[in-house]
C-alpha positions, 0 to 999 in steps of 0.5 A: 539506496540500492535495490537490495536495501529497498526490498529489505525495507519493504520486507521490514515494512510488511512485518512491522505492519503485520505486528501493528495490526496484530497488536491492535487486535490483541488489545481489542480482544483484551478489552472484550475479554475484560468486558465479558468477565465484568458482565459475567460477574467473574471477579478478576484482578484489574492490575493483570489487565492493566499490565497486559494492556500496557505491554500490548500498547507498547508493542503496538506503538513500537510496531507502528513506529517501525512501519513509519521508519521502513515506509521508504521501501514501500514508497520506492516500490510504488514510485517504480510502479508509477514510473513504469505506468507513466512510460507505458501510457506515454508509449500508448499515446505515441502509438495512438498519435502515429495511428491517427497520422496514418489515418489522416494521410490515408484519408487525404490520399483518398481525397486527392484521388477523388479530386483527380478523377 
């Protein structure tokens, strides 16, 4: 996959994830509305809630399916970030090693100078 495909997958993943969350919130609001109407003793036809509920469930499940389908874009982005951090940490370790070697050489030079006196 090239970079353009990965960015497109990431964009589609973000959209699908947003719709999956929206579907779950809509379903929760639907259930809460049904409970509120029942507590308020307002008579509403249950088939309306069942039909709307089934539609929202299908919408949410299809969005969740798409998030799994486009998750490659997300994992590719994360792999890039991990690789960059890995290289940065290797560079830092190398710099620290060089500093320690310089300090060690300096300490040995001081020690040799004291011994010569």
